[in-house]
C-alpha positions in Angstrom: -5.8 -34.6 -23.3 -3.9 -33.4 -26.8 -2.9 -29.7 -26.9 -1.8 -28.0 -30.1 0.2 -24.9 -30.4 -0.1 -23.2 -33.5 2.4 -20.2 -34.5 4.0 -18.8 -37.5 1.2 -16.8 -38.8 1.3 -13.3 -40.2 -0.3 -10.5 -42.5 1.5 -10.9 -46.0 1.1 -9.6 -49.6 -0.4 -11.5 -52.3 2.1 -13.8 -53.5 4.1 -13.9 -50.3 4.9 -16.9 -48.0 4.6 -18.2 -44.4 5.7 -21.2 -42.3 3.5 -22.3 -39.9 4.5 -24.7 -37.3 2.2 -26.7 -34.9 3.6 -28.2 -31.5 1.4 -31.4 -30.3 1.8 -32.6 -26.5 1.7 -36.1 -27.6 3.6 -38.1 -30.0 2.6 -37.2 -33.5 4.0 -40.8 -34.7 1.3 -42.6 -32.3 -1.6 -39.8 -33.5 -0.7 -40.9 -36.9 -1.7 -38.6 -39.6 -1.5 -35.6 -39.2 -3.1 -32.2 -41.0 -3.8 -28.6 -41.3 -7.0 -26.7 -41.2 -8.0 -23.3 -41.5 -11.6 -21.7 -41.2 -12.1 -18.0 -42.6 -14.7 -15.3 -40.8 -18.2 -16.7 -41.5 -17.2 -20.4 -42.9 -16.7 -23.6 -41.6 -13.2 -25.1 -40.8 -12.3 -26.8 -43.6 -9.4 -29.3 -44.3 -6.3 -28.3 -46.1 -3.3 -30.8 -46.0 -2.6 -34.3 -44.5 0.7 -36.2 -43.6 1.3 -39.8 -42.9 3.9 -41.1 -40.5 5.4 -42.1 -43.7 5.3 -38.8 -45.1 2.9 -39.4 -47.8 1.0 -35.8 -48.3 -2.5 -35.0 -49.7 -3.7 -31.4 -49.8 -7.1 -29.7 -50.7 -7.5 -28.8 -54.8 -7.0 -25.1 -53.5 -3.7 -25.3 -52.2 -2.4 -27.7 -54.5 1.1 -26.7 -55.5 1.3 -24.0 -53.4 1.1 -25.5 -50.0 3.6 -28.1 -48.7 2.8 -30.1 -45.2 6.0 -31.6 -43.5 6.6 -33.6 -40.2 9.3 -34.0 -37.4 7.9 -36.6 -35.1 11.1 -36.2 -33.0 9.9 -32.8 -32.1 6.2 -33.4 -32.2 6.0 -30.8 -34.8 4.1 -30.5 -38.2 4.6 -27.4 -40.3 2.7 -25.7 -43.1 4.6 -23.8 -45.7 2.3 -22.0 -47.5 3.7 -20.4 -50.6 2.2 -17.8 -53.4 -0.6 -16.8 -51.1 -3.9 -15.2 -52.1 -6.6 -13.3 -50.0 -8.9 -16.3 -50.2 -6.0 -18.2 -48.1 -6.9 -15.7 -45.3 -7.9 -17.2 -42.2 -7.1 -19.3 -39.4 -5.0 -22.2 -39.6 -5.1 -25.0 -36.8 -3.6 -28.6 -36.8 -4.9 -31.8 -35.6 -5.0 -35.7 -36.2 -6.9 -36.7 -39.6 -8.6 -40.0 -39.1 -7.4 -42.2 -41.8 -8.3 -42.0 -45.2 -10.8 -39.0 -44.2 -10.3 -35.4 -43.8 -12.2 -35.9 -40.5 -10.2 -34.6 -37.6 -9.2 -36.9 -34.7 -9.9 -34.8 -31.7 -12.7 -32.4 -30.7 -10.2 -30.0 -29.2 -8.4 -27.6 -30.9 -5.4 -25.3 -30.5 -5.8 -21.1 -30.4 -4.6 -21.5 -33.9 -2.4 -18.9 -36.4 -3.8 -16.1 -38.1 -2.9 -15.5 -41.7 -4.1 -12.6 -43.5 -3.6 -11.9 -47.2 -3.9 -8.3 -48.1 -2.1 -5.5 -50.3 
């Protein structure tokens, strides 16, 4: 069973930045498209960004221009640089594989996530 270990979250002021990391227990090259999702209290988990094995990226409209997703296949690690953070970006951030040409996660299992809190 694939395992995900997210880290890098924290509490920042509006306009701040963080770098989130996700270490995957299996080859992310084999998984294919990787992505980040987030969940705010009381809300459903939502897709944030995806990156293909060829480093093609896609973003939710709400984060486009502020977030940057990257991957290092040699380290089985996916990153999310979150810039110019807004209070509405607060939530728990998770990574997972992404079904090709969709925003649907590949795996039913999730890591513990990493908490991002944006507050003044």
